[in-house]
N, CA, C and O atoms as a GROMACS GRO file, in nm:
protein
  612
    1ARG      N    1   5.173  -0.920   1.920
    1ARG     CA    2   5.093  -0.866   2.027
    1ARG      C    3   4.945  -0.888   1.997
    1ARG      O    4   4.898  -0.855   1.888
    2GLN      N    5   4.872  -0.942   2.093
    2GLN     CA    6   4.731  -0.970   2.074
    2GLN      C    7   4.646  -0.868   2.148
    2GLN      O    8   4.672  -0.833   2.262
    3ASN      N    9   4.546  -0.824   2.080
    3ASN     CA   10   4.449  -0.732   2.140
    3ASN      C   11   4.310  -0.794   2.129
    3ASN      O   12   4.222  -0.742   2.060
    4THR      N   13   4.291  -0.906   2.199
    4THR     CA   14   4.164  -0.976   2.189
    4THR      C   15   4.049  -0.893   2.245
    4THR      O   16   3.937  -0.899   2.193
    5ASP      N   17   4.076  -0.816   2.350
    5ASP     CA   18   3.970  -0.731   2.405
    5ASP      C   19   3.927  -0.625   2.304
    5ASP      O   20   3.808  -0.600   2.286
    6LEU      N   21   4.025  -0.565   2.238
    6LEU     CA   22   3.995  -0.464   2.137
    6LEU      C   23   3.921  -0.527   2.019
    6LEU      O   24   3.828  -0.468   1.965
    7ALA      N   25   3.962  -0.646   1.980
    7ALA     CA   26   3.896  -0.715   1.869
    7ALA      C   27   3.752  -0.748   1.904
    7ALA      O   28   3.663  -0.733   1.820
    8LYS      N   29   3.728  -0.794   2.027
    8LYS     CA   30   3.591  -0.826   2.069
    8LYS      C   31   3.505  -0.700   2.073
    8LYS      O   32   3.389  -0.702   2.032
    9LYS      N   33   3.562  -0.590   2.122
    9LYS     CA   34   3.487  -0.464   2.126
    9LYS      C   35   3.454  -0.416   1.985
    9LYS      O   36   3.342  -0.371   1.959
   10LEU      N   37   3.550  -0.425   1.894
   10LEU     CA   38   3.526  -0.383   1.757
   10LEU      C   39   3.423  -0.473   1.689
   10LEU      O   40   3.340  -0.424   1.612
   11ASP      N   41   3.426  -0.602   1.718
   11ASP     CA   42   3.328  -0.694   1.661
   11ASP      C   43   3.188  -0.664   1.714
   11ASP      O   44   3.092  -0.662   1.637
   12THR      N   45   3.177  -0.639   1.842
   12THR     CA   46   3.048  -0.603   1.902
   12THR      C   47   2.997  -0.472   1.844
   12THR      O   48   2.879  -0.458   1.813
   13LEU      N   49   3.087  -0.375   1.831
   13LEU     CA   50   3.050  -0.246   1.773
   13LEU      C   51   3.004  -0.262   1.628
   13LEU      O   52   2.906  -0.201   1.587
   14SER      N   53   3.074  -0.344   1.553
   14SER     CA   54   3.038  -0.369   1.413
   14SER      C   55   2.901  -0.433   1.402
   14SER      O   56   2.821  -0.393   1.317
   15ARG      N   57   2.872  -0.530   1.485
   15ARG     CA   58   2.741  -0.596   1.482
   15ARG      C   59   2.630  -0.500   1.523
   15ARG      O   60   2.523  -0.499   1.464
   16GLY      N   61   2.658  -0.419   1.624
   16GLY     CA   62   2.558  -0.320   1.667
   16GLY      C   63   2.528  -0.219   1.558
   16GLY      O   64   2.412  -0.185   1.535
   17ILE      N   65   2.631  -0.173   1.491
   17ILE     CA   66   2.612  -0.078   1.381
   17ILE      C   67   2.535  -0.145   1.267
   17ILE      O   68   2.450  -0.080   1.204
   18SER      N   69   2.562  -0.270   1.240
   18SER     CA   70   2.490  -0.342   1.134
   18SER      C   71   2.342  -0.353   1.166
   18SER      O   72   2.257  -0.332   1.079
   19VAL      N   73   2.310  -0.387   1.289
   19VAL     CA   74   2.169  -0.398   1.329
   19VAL      C   75   2.100  -0.263   1.320
   19VAL      O   76   1.988  -0.254   1.269
   20ILE      N   77   2.166  -0.160   1.368
   20ILE     CA   78   2.108  -0.025   1.360
   20ILE      C   79   2.088   0.016   1.215
   20ILE      O   80   1.986   0.075   1.181
   21ALA      N   81   2.185  -0.014   1.130
   21ALA     CA   82   2.174   0.021   0.989
   21ALA      C   83   2.058  -0.051   0.922
   21ALA      O   84   1.987   0.010   0.841
   22ILE      N   85   2.037  -0.178   0.954
   22ILE     CA   86   1.926  -0.253   0.896
   22ILE      C   87   1.792  -0.195   0.940
   22ILE      O   88   1.699  -0.184   0.860
   23VAL      N   89   1.782  -0.158   1.067
   23VAL     CA   90   1.658  -0.098   1.117
   23VAL      C   91   1.633   0.035   1.048
   23VAL      O   92   1.520   0.064   1.008
   24ILE      N   93   1.736   0.116   1.034
   24ILE     CA   94   1.721   0.246   0.969
   24ILE      C   95   1.679   0.228   0.823
   24ILE      O   96   1.592   0.300   0.774
   25ILE      N   97   1.740   0.132   0.754
   25ILE     CA   98   1.705   0.107   0.614
   25ILE      C   99   1.559   0.063   0.603
   25ILE      O  100   1.488   0.108   0.514
   26ALA      N  101   1.515  -0.023   0.692
   26ALA     CA  102   1.375  -0.069   0.689
   26ALA      C  103   1.280   0.047   0.714
   26ALA      O  104   1.178   0.059   0.645
   27VAL      N  105   1.310   0.132   0.809
   27VAL     CA  106   1.224   0.247   0.838
   27VAL      C  107   1.223   0.343   0.720
   27VAL      O  108   1.117   0.394   0.683
   28LEU      N  109   1.338   0.368   0.660
   28LEU     CA  110   1.344   0.458   0.545
   28LEU      C  111   1.271   0.400   0.425
   28LEU      O  112   1.212   0.474   0.347
   29PHE      N  113   1.274   0.267   0.409
   29PHE     CA  114   1.200   0.204   0.300
   29PHE      C  115   1.050   0.223   0.318
   29PHE      O  116   0.979   0.255   0.223
   30VAL      N  117   1.001   0.206   0.439
   30VAL     CA  118   0.859   0.226   0.467
   30VAL      C  119   0.822   0.373   0.444
   30VAL      O  120   0.716   0.402   0.388
   31ILE      N  121   0.908   0.464   0.488
   31ILE     CA  122   0.882   0.607   0.468
   31ILE      C  123   0.880   0.639   0.318
   31ILE      O  124   0.796   0.717   0.273
   32SER      N  125   0.972   0.580   0.242
   32SER     CA  126   0.973   0.608   0.098
   32SER      C  127   0.848   0.555   0.031
   32SER      O  128   0.794   0.620  -0.059
   33LEU      N  129   0.800   0.437   0.072
   33LEU     CA  130   0.674   0.386   0.018
   33LEU      C  131   0.559   0.482   0.048
   33LEU      O  132   0.474   0.508  -0.038
   34PHE      N  133   0.557   0.536   0.168
   34PHE     CA  134   0.453   0.630   0.208
   34PHE      C  135   0.461   0.758   0.124
   34PHE      O  136   0.358   0.806   0.077
   35ILE      N  137   0.580   0.812   0.106
   35ILE     CA  138   0.597   0.935   0.028
   35ILE      C  139   0.559   0.913  -0.118
   35ILE      O  140   0.489   0.995  -0.177
   36ILE      N  141   0.605   0.803  -0.175
   36ILE     CA  142   0.573   0.775  -0.314
   36ILE      C  143   0.423   0.752  -0.329
   36ILE      O  144   0.362   0.798  -0.425
   37SER      N  145   0.364   0.682  -0.235
   37SER     CA  146   0.221   0.657  -0.239
   37SER      C  147   0.142   0.788  -0.235
   37SER      O  148   0.046   0.806  -0.309
   38ASN      N  149   0.184   0.880  -0.148
   38ASN     CA  150   0.116   1.009  -0.140
   38ASN      C  151   0.136   1.093  -0.266
   38ASN      O  152   0.045   1.163  -0.309
   39THR      N  153   0.254   1.086  -0.325
   39THR     CA  154   0.280   1.158  -0.450
   39THR      C  155   0.190   1.104  -0.561
   39THR      O  156   0.133   1.181  -0.638
   40ILE      N  157   0.178   0.974  -0.568
   40ILE     CA  158   0.092   0.913  -0.670
   40ILE      C  159  -0.055   0.946  -0.643
   40ILE      O  160  -0.132   0.968  -0.736
   41LYS      N  161  -0.094   0.951  -0.515
   41LYS     CA  162  -0.232   0.989  -0.481
   41LYS      C  163  -0.264   1.129  -0.533
   41LYS      O  164  -0.371   1.152  -0.588
   42LEU      N  165  -0.169   1.222  -0.515
   42LEU     CA  166  -0.190   1.357  -0.564
   42LEU      C  167  -0.201   1.359  -0.716
   42LEU      O  168  -0.284   1.432  -0.772
   43THR      N  169  -0.118   1.281  -0.782
   43THR     CA  170  -0.123   1.274  -0.927
   43THR      C  171  -0.254   1.212  -0.973
   43THR      O  172  -0.315   1.261  -1.069
   44VAL      N  173  -0.297   1.107  -0.908
   44VAL     CA  174  -0.424   1.042  -0.943
   44VAL      C  175  -0.538   1.140  -0.922
   44VAL      O  176  -0.629   1.149  -1.006
   45TYR      N  177  -0.536   1.213  -0.814
   45TYR     CA  178  -0.642   1.309  -0.785
   45TYR      C  179  -0.648   1.417  -0.894
   45TYR      O  180  -0.756   1.457  -0.937
   46SER      N  181  -0.530   1.464  -0.937
   46SER     CA  182  -0.530   1.568  -1.039
   46SER      C  183  -0.569   1.513  -1.177
   46SER      O  184  -0.610   1.590  -1.263
   47ARG      N  185  -0.557   1.384  -1.198
   47ARG     CA  186  -0.591   1.323  -1.327
   47ARG      C  187  -0.717   1.237  -1.319
   47ARG      O  188  -0.737   1.150  -1.403
   48ARG      N  189  -0.800   1.259  -1.221
   48ARG     CA  190  -0.915   1.171  -1.203
   48ARG      C  191  -1.014   1.179  -1.318
   48ARG      O  192  -1.079   1.080  -1.349
   49LEU      N  193  -1.026   1.295  -1.384
   49LEU     CA  194  -1.116   1.305  -1.498
   49LEU      C  195  -1.063   1.220  -1.614
   49LEU      O  196  -1.140   1.150  -1.680
   50GLU      N  197  -0.932   1.228  -1.639
   50GLU     CA  198  -0.872   1.146  -1.744
   50GLU      C  199  -0.891   0.997  -1.716
   50GLU      O  200  -0.922   0.919  -1.807
   51ILE      N  201  -0.872   0.958  -1.591
   51ILE     CA  202  -0.889   0.818  -1.554
   51ILE      C  203  -1.034   0.775  -1.574
   51ILE      O  204  -1.060   0.664  -1.622
   52SER      N  205  -1.128   0.861  -1.538
   52SER     CA  206  -1.270   0.828  -1.556
   52SER      C  207  -1.304   0.812  -1.705
   52SER      O  208  -1.380   0.723  -1.742
   53ILE      N  209  -1.248   0.900  -1.788
   53ILE     CA  210  -1.274   0.890  -1.932
   53ILE      C  211  -1.214   0.762  -1.987
   53ILE      O  212  -1.276   0.692  -2.066
   54MET      N  213  -1.091   0.731  -1.944
   54MET     CA  214  -1.026   0.608  -1.990
   54MET      C  215  -1.109   0.486  -1.950
   54MET      O  216  -1.128   0.394  -2.030
   55LYS      N  217  -1.156   0.483  -1.827
   55LYS     CA  218  -1.236   0.370  -1.780
   55LYS      C  219  -1.370   0.362  -1.855
   55LYS      O  220  -1.419   0.252  -1.883
   56SER      N  221  -1.428   0.478  -1.887
   56SER     CA  222  -1.558   0.477  -1.954
   56SER      C  223  -1.549   0.428  -2.098
   56SER      O  224  -1.648   0.378  -2.152
   57VAL      N  225  -1.433   0.442  -2.162
   57VAL     CA  226  -1.418   0.393  -2.299
   57VAL      C  227  -1.362   0.252  -2.302
   57VAL      O  228  -1.332   0.199  -2.409
   58GLY      N  229  -1.346   0.190  -2.186
   58GLY     CA  230  -1.310   0.049  -2.181
   58GLY      C  231  -1.166   0.017  -2.149
   58GLY      O  232  -1.122  -0.096  -2.169
   59ALA      N  233  -1.090   0.113  -2.099
   59ALA     CA  234  -0.950   0.086  -2.063
   59ALA      C  235  -0.945  -0.010  -1.944
   59ALA      O  236  -1.023   0.002  -1.850
   60THR      N  237  -0.852  -0.103  -1.951
   60THR     CA  238  -0.836  -0.196  -1.840
   60THR      C  239  -0.762  -0.128  -1.725
   60THR      O  240  -0.700  -0.023  -1.743
   61ASN      N  241  -0.770  -0.189  -1.609
   61ASN     CA  242  -0.700  -0.132  -1.494
   61ASN      C  243  -0.550  -0.126  -1.517
   61ASN      O  244  -0.485  -0.029  -1.477
   62SER      N  245  -0.493  -0.228  -1.580
   62SER     CA  246  -0.348  -0.228  -1.603
   62SER      C  247  -0.308  -0.118  -1.700
   62SER      O  248  -0.199  -0.061  -1.686
   63PHE      N  249  -0.392  -0.086  -1.799
   63PHE     CA  250  -0.363   0.022  -1.892
   63PHE      C  251  -0.366   0.156  -1.820
   63PHE      O  252  -0.286   0.244  -1.849
   64VAL      N  253  -0.458   0.172  -1.727
   64VAL     CA  254  -0.467   0.296  -1.650
   64VAL      C  255  -0.349   0.307  -1.553
   64VAL      O  256  -0.298   0.416  -1.529
   65GLN      N  257  -0.305   0.194  -1.497
   65GLN     CA  258  -0.196   0.194  -1.400
   65GLN      C  259  -0.060   0.219  -1.461
   65GLN      O  260   0.029   0.271  -1.394
   66LEU      N  261  -0.041   0.184  -1.587
   66LEU     CA  262   0.091   0.189  -1.649
   66LEU      C  263   0.160   0.326  -1.639
   66LEU      O  264   0.277   0.328  -1.601
   67PRO      N  265   0.096   0.438  -1.670
   67PRO     CA  266   0.167   0.566  -1.657
   67PRO      C  267   0.211   0.596  -1.514
   67PRO      O  268   0.315   0.658  -1.491
   68PHE      N  269   0.132   0.554  -1.418
   68PHE     CA  270   0.167   0.578  -1.279
   68PHE      C  271   0.282   0.489  -1.233
   68PHE      O  272   0.365   0.530  -1.152
   69VAL      N  273   0.287   0.368  -1.286
   69VAL     CA  274   0.399   0.279  -1.256
   69VAL      C  275   0.527   0.334  -1.316
   69VAL      O  276   0.633   0.330  -1.254
   70VAL      N  277   0.518   0.385  -1.439
   70VAL     CA  278   0.636   0.447  -1.503
   70VAL      C  279   0.682   0.568  -1.422
   70VAL      O  280   0.802   0.588  -1.404
   71GLU      N  281   0.588   0.646  -1.372
   71GLU     CA  282   0.624   0.759  -1.286
   71GLU      C  283   0.692   0.712  -1.159
   71GLU      O  284   0.787   0.774  -1.112
   72GLY      N  285   0.645   0.602  -1.102
   72GLY     CA  286   0.710   0.545  -0.984
   72GLY      C  287   0.850   0.498  -1.014
   72GLY      O  288   0.940   0.514  -0.931
   73VAL      N  289   0.871   0.438  -1.132
   73VAL     CA  290   1.005   0.395  -1.172
   73VAL      C  291   1.098   0.514  -1.185
   73VAL      O  292   1.212   0.510  -1.138
   74ILE      N  293   1.051   0.620  -1.248
   74ILE     CA  294   1.134   0.741  -1.263
   74ILE      C  295   1.167   0.800  -1.128
   74ILE      O  296   1.281   0.839  -1.103
   75LEU      N  297   1.068   0.808  -1.039
   75LEU     CA  298   1.096   0.857  -0.904
   75LEU      C  299   1.198   0.769  -0.832
   75LEU      O  300   1.284   0.819  -0.759
   76GLY      N  301   1.189   0.638  -0.852
   76GLY     CA  302   1.283   0.545  -0.791
   76GLY      C  303   1.424   0.563  -0.842
   76GLY      O  304   1.519   0.560  -0.763
   77ILE      N  305   1.440   0.582  -0.973
   77ILE     CA  306   1.573   0.602  -1.029
   77ILE      C  307   1.634   0.732  -0.979
   77ILE      O  308   1.751   0.735  -0.941
   78VAL      N  309   1.556   0.838  -0.980
   78VAL     CA  310   1.607   0.967  -0.932
   78VAL      C  311   1.645   0.959  -0.785
   78VAL      O  312   1.748   1.011  -0.744
   79SER      N  313   1.561   0.894  -0.706
   79SER     CA  314   1.592   0.884  -0.563
   79SER      C  315   1.715   0.797  -0.539
   79SER      O  316   1.791   0.824  -0.446
   80GLY      N  317   1.736   0.694  -0.620
   80GLY     CA  318   1.856   0.611  -0.607
   80GLY      C  319   1.982   0.689  -0.635
   80GLY      O  320   2.081   0.676  -0.563
   81VAL      N  321   1.980   0.771  -0.740
   81VAL     CA  322   2.096   0.853  -0.774
   81VAL      C  323   2.123   0.957  -0.666
   81VAL      O  324   2.238   0.979  -0.628
   82ILE      N  325   2.018   1.022  -0.618
   82ILE     CA  326   2.035   1.121  -0.511
   82ILE      C  327   2.087   1.054  -0.384
   82ILE      O  328   2.171   1.112  -0.314
   83SER      N  329   2.038   0.935  -0.354
   83SER     CA  330   2.084   0.862  -0.235
   83SER      C  331   2.232   0.830  -0.244
   83SER      O  332   2.306   0.845  -0.146
   84LEU      N  333   2.276   0.785  -0.361
   84LEU     CA  334   2.418   0.756  -0.378
   84LEU      C  335   2.502   0.881  -0.357
   84LEU      O  336   2.606   0.876  -0.292
   85GLY      N  337   2.458   0.992  -0.412
   85GLY     CA  338   2.530   1.118  -0.393
   85GLY      C  339   2.539   1.158  -0.246
   85GLY      O  340   2.643   1.203  -0.199
   86ALA      N  341   2.428   1.140  -0.175
   86ALA     CA  342   2.428   1.174  -0.032
   86ALA      C  343   2.521   1.083   0.046
   86ALA      O  344   2.597   1.130   0.132
   87VAL      N  345   2.516   0.952   0.019
   87VAL     CA  346   2.603   0.857   0.089
   87VAL      C  347   2.749   0.886   0.057
   87VAL      O  348   2.834   0.881   0.147
   88TRP      N  349   2.779   0.914  -0.066
   88TRP     CA  350   2.916   0.945  -0.107
   88TRP      C  351   2.968   1.069  -0.034
   88TRP      O  352   3.080   1.070   0.017
   89GLY      N  353   2.885   1.172  -0.031
   89GLY     CA  354   2.925   1.295   0.039
   89GLY      C  355   2.948   1.273   0.187
   89GLY      O  356   3.046   1.322   0.243
   90ILE      N  357   2.859   1.201   0.250
   90ILE     CA  358   2.873   1.174   0.394
   90ILE      C  359   2.996   1.087   0.420
   90ILE      O  360   3.068   1.109   0.518
   91TYR      N  361   3.020   0.989   0.334
   91TYR     CA  362   3.137   0.903   0.350
   91TYR      C  363   3.266   0.983   0.338
   91TYR      O  364   3.357   0.969   0.420
   92GLU      N  365   3.275   1.065   0.235
   92GLU     CA  366   3.396   1.145   0.216
   92GLU      C  367   3.416   1.243   0.332
   92GLU      O  368   3.529   1.267   0.374
   93LEU      N  369   3.310   1.300   0.382
   93LEU     CA  370   3.319   1.390   0.497
   93LEU      C  371   3.367   1.314   0.620
   93LEU      O  372   3.454   1.363   0.693
   94ALA      N  373   3.313   1.196   0.643
   94ALA     CA  374   3.353   1.116   0.759
   94ALA      C  375   3.499   1.074   0.748
   94ALA      O  376   3.573   1.078   0.846
   95VAL      N  377   3.542   1.034   0.629
   95VAL     CA  378   3.681   0.993   0.610
   95VAL      C  379   3.776   1.111   0.631
   95VAL      O  380   3.882   1.096   0.692
   96SER      N  381   3.737   1.227   0.582
   96SER     CA  382   3.825   1.344   0.599
   96SER      C  383   3.832   1.387   0.746
   96SER      O  384   3.938   1.430   0.793
   97ARG      N  385   3.722   1.376   0.817
   97ARG     CA  386   3.720   1.418   0.959
   97ARG      C  387   3.783   1.314   1.050
   97ARG      O  388   3.845   1.349   1.151
   98LEU      N  389   3.769   1.186   1.016
   98LEU     CA  390   3.817   1.079   1.103
   98LEU      C  391   3.944   1.012   1.049
   98LEU      O  392   3.981   0.905   1.096
   99GLY      N  393   4.009   1.074   0.952
   99GLY     CA  394   4.129   1.016   0.893
   99GLY      C  395   4.239   0.994   0.995
   99GLY      O  396   4.310   0.893   0.989
  100ASP      N  397   4.255   1.086   1.088
  100ASP     CA  398   4.357   1.071   1.191
  100ASP      C  399   4.327   0.952   1.283
  100ASP      O  400   4.418   0.879   1.323
  101VAL      N  401   4.202   0.934   1.316
  101VAL     CA  402   4.163   0.822   1.402
  101VAL      C  403   4.192   0.689   1.331
  101VAL      O  404   4.245   0.596   1.392
  102PHE      N  405   4.158   0.682   1.203
  102PHE     CA  406   4.184   0.559   1.127
  102PHE      C  407   4.334   0.529   1.121
  102PHE      O  408   4.376   0.415   1.143
  103SER      N  409   4.412   0.630   1.092
  103SER     CA  410   4.556   0.606   1.079
  103SER      C  411   4.620   0.572   1.213
  103SER      O  412   4.719   0.498   1.217
  104SER      N  413   4.566   0.623   1.323
  104SER     CA  414   4.623   0.594   1.455
  104SER      C  415   4.602   0.448   1.496
  104SER      O  416   4.683   0.394   1.572
  105ILE      N  417   4.496   0.386   1.447
  105ILE     CA  418   4.475   0.245   1.480
  105ILE      C  419   4.515   0.154   1.365
  105ILE      O  420   4.492   0.033   1.370
  106GLY      N  421   4.574   0.210   1.262
  106GLY     CA  422   4.629   0.131   1.153
  106GLY      C  423   4.530   0.089   1.047
  106GLY      O  424   4.553  -0.010   0.978
  107LEU      N  425   4.420   0.162   1.034
  107LEU     CA  426   4.320   0.130   0.932
  107LEU      C  427   4.332   0.226   0.815
  107LEU      O  428   4.362   0.344   0.832
  108VAL      N  429   4.309   0.175   0.697
  108VAL     CA  430   4.310   0.257   0.576
  108VAL      C  431   4.167   0.258   0.522
  108VAL      O  432   4.112   0.152   0.495
  109PRO      N  433   4.107   0.377   0.505
  109PRO     CA  434   3.969   0.381   0.453
  109PRO      C  435   3.962   0.328   0.309
  109PRO      O  436   4.056   0.343   0.231
  110LEU      N  437   3.851   0.267   0.277
  110LEU     CA  438   3.829   0.215   0.142
  110LEU      C  439   3.800   0.330   0.047
  110LEU      O  440   3.747   0.434   0.086
  111GLU      N  441   3.835   0.309  -0.079
  111GLU     CA  442   3.801   0.406  -0.183
  111GLU      C  443   3.654   0.388  -0.219
  111GLU      O  444   3.612   0.279  -0.257
  112PHE      N  445   3.577   0.492  -0.206
  112PHE     CA  446   3.433   0.483  -0.231
  112PHE      C  447   3.404   0.453  -0.377
  112PHE      O  448   3.310   0.380  -0.408
  113LYS      N  449   3.486   0.508  -0.467
  113LYS     CA  450   3.458   0.489  -0.609
  113LYS      C  451   3.468   0.344  -0.653
  113LYS      O  452   3.413   0.307  -0.757
  114ASN      N  453   3.538   0.260  -0.576
  114ASN     CA  454   3.546   0.118  -0.608
  114ASN      C  455   3.412   0.047  -0.587
  114ASN      O  456   3.386  -0.056  -0.648
  115TYR      N  457   3.328   0.102  -0.503
  115TYR     CA  458   3.199   0.041  -0.469
  115TYR      C  459   3.080   0.124  -0.518
  115TYR      O  460   2.965   0.084  -0.499
  116ALA      N  461   3.106   0.237  -0.578
  116ALA     CA  462   2.999   0.329  -0.616
  116ALA      C  463   2.903   0.268  -0.718
  116ALA      O  464   2.782   0.286  -0.707
  117LEU      N  465   2.955   0.198  -0.816
  117LEU     CA  466   2.868   0.142  -0.920
  117LEU      C  467   2.777   0.033  -0.863
  117LEU      O  468   2.659   0.026  -0.898
  118ILE      N  469   2.831  -0.050  -0.776
  118ILE     CA  470   2.749  -0.155  -0.712
  118ILE      C  471   2.641  -0.091  -0.625
  118ILE      O  472   2.525  -0.132  -0.628
  119MET      N  473   2.681   0.011  -0.549
  119MET     CA  474   2.584   0.079  -0.463
  119MET      C  475   2.478   0.150  -0.545
  119MET      O  476   2.361   0.152  -0.507
  120LEU      N  477   2.520   0.209  -0.658
  120LEU     CA  478   2.422   0.275  -0.744
  120LEU      C  479   2.318   0.175  -0.793
  120LEU      O  480   2.199   0.204  -0.794
  121GLY      N  481   2.364   0.057  -0.834
  121GLY     CA  482   2.271  -0.046  -0.878
  121GLY      C  483   2.174  -0.088  -0.769
  121GLY      O  484   2.055  -0.104  -0.794
  122VAL      N  485   2.226  -0.105  -0.649
  122VAL     CA  486   2.140  -0.146  -0.537
  122VAL      C  487   2.041  -0.035  -0.502
  122VAL      O  488   1.923  -0.062  -0.482
  123PHE      N  489   2.090   0.089  -0.495
  123PHE     CA  490   2.002   0.201  -0.460
  123PHE      C  491   1.893   0.221  -0.565
  123PHE      O  492   1.777   0.243  -0.531
  124VAL      N  493   1.931   0.212  -0.693
  124VAL     CA  494   1.832   0.229  -0.799
  124VAL      C  495   1.732   0.113  -0.797
  124VAL      O  496   1.612   0.134  -0.816
  125ALA      N  497   1.779  -0.008  -0.774
  125ALA     CA  498   1.688  -0.123  -0.767
  125ALA      C  499   1.589  -0.108  -0.652
  125ALA      O  500   1.470  -0.132  -0.668
  126ILE      N  501   1.638  -0.067  -0.537
  126ILE     CA  502   1.548  -0.045  -0.423
  126ILE      C  503   1.452   0.070  -0.452
  126ILE      O  504   1.334   0.063  -0.417
  127GLY      N  505   1.502   0.174  -0.517
  127GLY     CA  506   1.416   0.287  -0.554
  127GLY      C  507   1.307   0.246  -0.651
  127GLY      O  508   1.191   0.286  -0.636
  128ILE      N  509   1.344   0.167  -0.751
  128ILE     CA  510   1.244   0.120  -0.848
  128ILE      C  511   1.142   0.030  -0.781
  128ILE      O  512   1.022   0.041  -0.806
  129LEU      N  513   1.190  -0.059  -0.694
  129LEU     CA  514   1.099  -0.149  -0.623
  129LEU      C  515   0.999  -0.070  -0.538
  129LEU      O  516   0.880  -0.098  -0.540
  130SER      N  517   1.049   0.028  -0.465
  130SER     CA  518   0.958   0.107  -0.382
  130SER      C  519   0.868   0.196  -0.466
  130SER      O  520   0.752   0.216  -0.430
  131GLY      N  521   0.918   0.248  -0.578
  131GLY     CA  522   0.836   0.331  -0.665
  131GLY      C  523   0.723   0.254  -0.730
  131GLY      O  524   0.609   0.298  -0.731
  132VAL      N  525   0.756   0.137  -0.783
  132VAL     CA  526   0.654   0.053  -0.845
  132VAL      C  527   0.556   0.003  -0.739
  132VAL      O  528   0.435   0.002  -0.762
  133GLY      N  529   0.608  -0.038  -0.623
  133GLY     CA  530   0.520  -0.085  -0.516
  133GLY      C  531   0.424   0.022  -0.469
  133GLY      O  532   0.304  -0.004  -0.454
  134GLY      N  533   0.476   0.142  -0.445
  134GLY     CA  534   0.390   0.252  -0.401
  134GLY      C  535   0.286   0.287  -0.505
  134GLY      O  536   0.170   0.315  -0.472
  135SER      N  537   0.326   0.287  -0.633
  135SER     CA  538   0.232   0.319  -0.741
  135SER      C  539   0.122   0.214  -0.751
  135SER      O  540   0.004   0.248  -0.761
  136LEU      N  541   0.161   0.087  -0.749
  136LEU     CA  542   0.061  -0.019  -0.764
  136LEU      C  543  -0.037  -0.023  -0.647
  136LEU      O  544  -0.157  -0.042  -0.665
  137ILE      N  545   0.016  -0.004  -0.526
  137ILE     CA  546  -0.072  -0.004  -0.409
  137ILE      C  547  -0.173   0.109  -0.418
  137ILE      O  548  -0.292   0.088  -0.396
  138THR      N  549  -0.126   0.228  -0.450
  138THR     CA  550  -0.214   0.345  -0.456
  138THR      C  551  -0.316   0.331  -0.569
  138THR      O  552  -0.434   0.357  -0.549
  139MET      N  553  -0.269   0.290  -0.686
  139MET     CA  554  -0.360   0.279  -0.800
  139MET      C  555  -0.463   0.168  -0.778
  139MET      O  556  -0.580   0.184  -0.814
  140ARG      N  557  -0.422   0.058  -0.719
  140ARG     CA  558  -0.517  -0.051  -0.694
  140ARG      C  559  -0.627  -0.004  -0.600
  140ARG      O  560  -0.745  -0.032  -0.621
  141LYS      N  561  -0.588   0.069  -0.494
  141LYS     CA  562  -0.688   0.120  -0.400
  141LYS      C  563  -0.783   0.217  -0.470
  141LYS      O  564  -0.905   0.211  -0.452
  142TYR      N  565  -0.726   0.306  -0.552
  142TYR     CA  566  -0.809   0.406  -0.619
  142TYR      C  567  -0.904   0.339  -0.718
  142TYR      O  568  -1.023   0.369  -0.720
  143LEU      N  569  -0.852   0.248  -0.800
  143LEU     CA  570  -0.936   0.186  -0.902
  143LEU      C  571  -1.044   0.098  -0.841
  143LEU      O  572  -1.153   0.087  -0.896
  144ASN      N  573  -1.016   0.037  -0.729
  144ASN     CA  574  -1.118  -0.045  -0.662
  144ASN      C  575  -1.226   0.041  -0.597
  144ASN      O  576  -1.342   0.001  -0.591
  145LYS      N  577  -1.186   0.159  -0.548
  145LYS     CA  578  -1.280   0.243  -0.475
  145LYS      C  579  -1.354   0.339  -0.567
  145LYS      O  580  -1.477   0.331  -0.580
  146GLU      N  581  -1.281   0.431  -0.632
  146GLU     CA  582  -1.344   0.538  -0.706
  146GLU      C  583  -1.330   0.525  -0.857
  146GLU      O  584  -1.414   0.576  -0.931
  147GLY      N  585  -1.227   0.459  -0.903
  147GLY     CA  586  -1.198   0.456  -1.046
  147GLY      C  587  -1.288   0.367  -1.126
  147GLY      O  588  -1.282   0.369  -1.249
  148SER      N  589  -1.372   0.288  -1.060
  148SER     CA  590  -1.457   0.196  -1.134
  148SER      C  591  -1.582   0.263  -1.188
  148SER      O  592  -1.654   0.205  -1.269
  149GLU      N  593  -1.608   0.384  -1.144
  149GLU     CA  594  -1.726   0.456  -1.194
  149GLU      C  595  -1.683   0.594  -1.240
  149GLU      O  596  -1.582   0.647  -1.195
  150ILE      N  597  -1.759   0.652  -1.329
  150ILE     CA  598  -1.727   0.784  -1.381
  150ILE      C  599  -1.759   0.887  -1.273
  150ILE      O  600  -1.870   0.893  -1.221
  151SER      N  601  -1.659   0.969  -1.242
  151SER     CA  602  -1.680   1.072  -1.140
  151SER      C  603  -1.660   1.209  -1.203
  151SER      O  604  -1.560   1.231  -1.272
  152ALA      N  605  -1.750   1.297  -1.181
  152ALA     CA  606  -1.740   1.433  -1.232
  152ALA      C  607  -1.661   1.520  -1.136
  152ALA      O  608  -1.657   1.494  -1.016
  153ILE      N  609  -1.601   1.620  -1.190
  153ILE     CA  610  -1.522   1.711  -1.105
  153ILE      C  611  -1.611   1.810  -1.037
  153ILE      O  612  -1.563   1.895  -0.961
   0.00000   0.00000   0.00000
């Protein structure tokens, strides 16, 4: 028995969901860059005296940026792990709620734990990329604008 209409509808639905997912991921990536950038700005502001002292004794910009980049990496790793936990929870909830629908059309849900390690790697990599990117952008702006001269509190 052929269900070409059903197959076409499922294919269209799958493509639509993929496009929506890519758009959501892009928007969330930009939001994460913004949040990390603002977090680093607050940290830079609270450590501006230390940065000024470091610059006055001859520290290079990369030496000043390094602790903030490490902080961005740590934020990225933590956010990747939290993201995996959230996705896992939502997936298990969806499978438990929609299990009857899946079984009625003859689909068997995938085991999440088979893909968890790969997803963790991807989430952590994206988190590190956004953390380092947000840190470097913020620090570069600060060092070019205010960090090049000694500023008193």
